[in-house]
C-alpha positions in Angstrom: 17.5 9.9 -46.2 16.8 12.9 -44.1 15.7 12.4 -40.1 12.3 13.4 -40.7 11.2 10.7 -43.0 13.7 8.7 -41.3 11.7 8.8 -37.9 8.3 9.0 -39.7 9.2 5.4 -41.5 10.5 4.1 -38.1 7.3 4.8 -36.4 5.2 3.3 -39.4 7.5 -0.2 -39.0 6.5 0.5 -35.3 2.9 0.1 -35.5 2.4 -2.2 -38.5 2.1 -5.8 -37.2 2.5 -7.8 -40.3 5.2 -10.6 -41.4 8.9 -9.0 -41.7 8.5 -9.4 -45.2 5.3 -7.5 -45.8 6.8 -4.9 -43.4 9.6 -4.4 -45.9 7.2 -4.0 -48.6 4.8 -1.9 -47.7 7.5 0.8 -46.1 9.5 0.7 -49.4 6.3 1.5 -51.6 5.6 4.2 -48.7 9.1 6.0 -49.2 9.0 5.4 -52.6 5.6 7.3 -52.9 7.1 9.9 -50.3 9.8 10.4 -52.7 7.7 10.4 -55.7 5.7 13.0 -54.0 8.3 15.4 -52.5 10.0 16.2 -55.4 6.8 16.5 -57.8 6.2 19.4 -54.8 9.4 20.6 -55.1 9.3 20.9 -58.6 6.1 23.6 -57.9 8.1 25.6 -55.9 8.1 24.3 -52.5 11.7 24.1 -50.7 12.9 20.6 -50.1 11.9 20.7 -46.3 8.0 22.4 -46.4 7.6 19.5 -49.4 9.0 16.8 -47.7 6.4 17.8 -44.9 3.6 18.3 -47.2 4.0 15.0 -48.3 3.7 13.0 -45.0 1.0 15.6 -43.5 -1.3 14.8 -47.1 -0.3 10.9 -46.7 -1.2 10.8 -42.7 -0.4 9.6 -39.5 1.5 6.2 -39.2 -1.3 4.9 -36.7 -4.1 5.1 -39.4 -1.6 4.3 -42.1 -0.9 1.0 -40.1 -4.3 0.3 -39.2 -5.8 0.7 -43.0 -2.5 -1.7 -43.9 -2.9 -4.4 -41.5 -7.2 -4.5 -42.8 -6.3 -5.0 -46.1 -2.9 -7.2 -45.4 -4.0 -9.6 -42.1 -7.4 -11.1 -44.3 -6.5 -14.7 -44.8 -7.1 -17.4 -47.3 -9.3 -20.6 -47.2 -5.1 -21.8 -47.2 -4.4 -20.2 -44.6 -7.3 -21.0 -42.4 -7.0 -24.6 -43.3 -3.1 -24.4 -42.6 -3.3 -22.6 -39.3 -6.1 -25.9 -38.5 -3.9 -28.6 -39.1 -2.4 -29.3 -36.2 -5.2 -28.9 -34.3 -6.4 -31.8 -36.8 -4.0 -34.1 -36.4 -3.8 -34.1 -33.0 -6.8 -34.1 -32.3 -6.7 -37.9 -34.8 -3.9 -39.3 -32.7 -6.3 -39.5 -30.0 -9.4 -40.4 -31.7 -7.1 -43.4 -33.2 -5.2 -44.0 -30.0 -1.6 -43.1 -31.6 -0.4 -40.8 -29.0 0.9 -44.1 -26.7 3.0 -44.8 -30.6 6.2 -42.5 -29.1 7.8 -43.1 -32.3 5.1 -41.9 -34.4 4.8 -39.1 -32.3 8.3 -38.0 -32.2 7.7 -38.2 -36.2 5.2 -35.7 -36.2 6.8 -33.2 -34.1 9.7 -33.4 -36.3 8.0 -32.5 -39.6 6.3 -29.9 -37.3 9.2 -28.1 -36.6 10.4 -28.4 -40.3 7.2 -26.8 -41.7 7.5 -24.0 -38.8 10.9 -23.2 -39.9 10.3 -23.2 -43.3 7.0 -20.7 -42.4 9.2 -18.9 -40.1 12.4 -18.4 -43.2 9.4 -17.4 -45.4 8.3 -14.5 -43.8 6.2 -15.8 -40.9 2.9 -15.7 -42.5 -0.2 -16.0 -39.8 -0.6 -19.1 -40.5 2.7 -20.8 -38.9 1.7 -19.3 -35.6 -0.5 -22.1 -34.6 2.7 -24.5 -35.9 5.1 -22.3 -34.2 2.6 -23.5 -30.8 2.8 -26.9 -30.9 6.8 -27.1 -32.0 6.8 -25.5 -28.8 5.0 -27.9 -27.1 8.3 -30.3 -26.3 10.2 -27.7 -24.8 7.0 -26.2 -22.7 5.8 -30.0 -21.6 9.5 -31.0 -20.7 9.9 -27.6 -18.6 6.9 -28.3 -16.9 7.9 -32.7 -16.0 11.0 -31.5 -14.9 9.0 -28.8 -12.3 7.6 -32.1 -11.3 10.3 -34.2 -11.0 11.9 -31.7 -9.1 8.8 -30.9 -6.4 8.4 -35.0 -6.6 12.1 -34.6 -5.4 12.1 -32.5 -2.8 9.1 -33.4 -1.5 10.6 -37.0 -0.7 13.8 -35.4 0.3 11.8 -34.1 3.0 9.5 -36.6 4.4 11.6 -39.9 3.9 15.1 -38.0 4.2 16.4 -39.7 0.2 16.1 -38.4 -3.3 14.6 -41.1 -5.7 16.5 -40.1 -8.2 21.1 -39.5 -8.1 21.7 -35.6 -7.6 23.3 -35.6 -10.9 20.1 -35.8 -12.8 18.7 -32.8 -10.0 22.0 -30.8 -10.9 20.5 -31.7 -14.8 17.5 -30.2 -14.2 18.2 -27.2 -12.1 20.3 -26.2 -14.7 17.6 -27.0 -17.5 14.3 -25.4 -16.5 16.1 -21.5 -17.3 17.5 -22.3 -20.1 14.3 -23.5 -21.6 12.6 -20.8 -19.8 14.9 -18.1 -21.6 14.7 -19.5 -24.8 10.2 -19.6 -24.4 10.5 -16.3 -23.2 12.6 -15.1 -26.1 9.7 -16.7 -28.4 6.8 -15.1 -25.8 8.2 -12.0 -26.5 8.2 -12.0 -30.4 5.4 -13.4 -30.7 3.2 -10.6 -28.9 5.1 -8.1 -30.3 4.3 -8.9 -33.5 0.0 -10.1 -32.2 -1.3 -10.5 -29.3 -3.9 -12.4 -31.0 -1.1 -14.3 -33.0 0.5 -14.9 -29.1 -3.1 -16.8 -28.4 -2.8 -18.9 -31.2 0.6 -19.8 -30.2 -0.6 -20.8 -26.5 -3.8 -22.1 -27.7 -2.3 -25.9 -27.7 -0.8 -25.7 -24.2 -3.6 -26.0 -21.6 -5.0 -28.6 -23.2 -1.6 -30.8 -23.8 -0.5 -29.8 -19.9 -4.1 -31.0 -18.9 -3.4 -34.2 -21.2 0.0 -34.9 -19.3 -1.5 -34.3 -15.7 -4.7 -36.5 -16.6 -2.7 -39.9 -17.3 -0.4 -39.7 -14.1 -3.9 -39.4 -11.8 -4.5 -42.4 -13.4 -1.1 -44.4 -13.1 1.2 -43.2 -15.8 1.7 -43.5 -19.1 1.5 -47.0 -18.7 -2.1 -46.7 -17.7 -3.0 -45.6 -21.4 -4.8 -49.0 -22.1 -7.1 -48.4 -18.8 -11.0 -47.5 -19.7 -10.7 -43.9 -18.1 -8.2 -43.0 -20.6 -9.8 -44.9 -23.3 -12.9 -42.7 -23.0 -10.8 -39.9 -22.1 -9.1 -40.1 -25.7 -12.4 -39.6 -27.3 -13.2 -36.5 -25.5 -10.1 -34.7 -25.9 -10.5 -35.4 -29.8 
């Protein structure tokens, strides 16, 4: 492949914001089309360089092609829409049926969500997987938030009472965990944002809700206060 064609296809690949498998299919198809058109123009008497340049001019600028391809290939089916909405429906069911306190059930559901996310990621990252990715990231994100809260609470207790509420090794583990989890989340966020900002917003959609809910039971006295009237009433609102 000559340098001009390679630069053209590379620019096109960077502009396409579809899943990787679709990107590869489109680029290979356009490369084949350009090669056929170039051969046709060479047979008509042009030099190879002239034929290649004309073939790319006739095909169009990478920006325009990428926009056309995105409008065609990004359209979702009803099946994809339902798959994208399913994690939200499952979460609503946990609150409507007061099942969010069943940590074993929540753990099984989280494992299932992670499994579906990984399968979707391996299958080329169709758009519906980004909603599932948001829920897969919920555990590390919320644990990171709780680690920060624990660290802040420990610092406040130390400065006010001179003693730590937990042992020093626990705080050392928390301090090591916070940048590690932040690094993992940062890498995932960068990859998603590079794909499409709308997909990034779908991934981030659960976080404000889940963060607010984690804080709410704490304000009511902790998770052991899950059966209080205030929390039970809030469950219906969340659902």
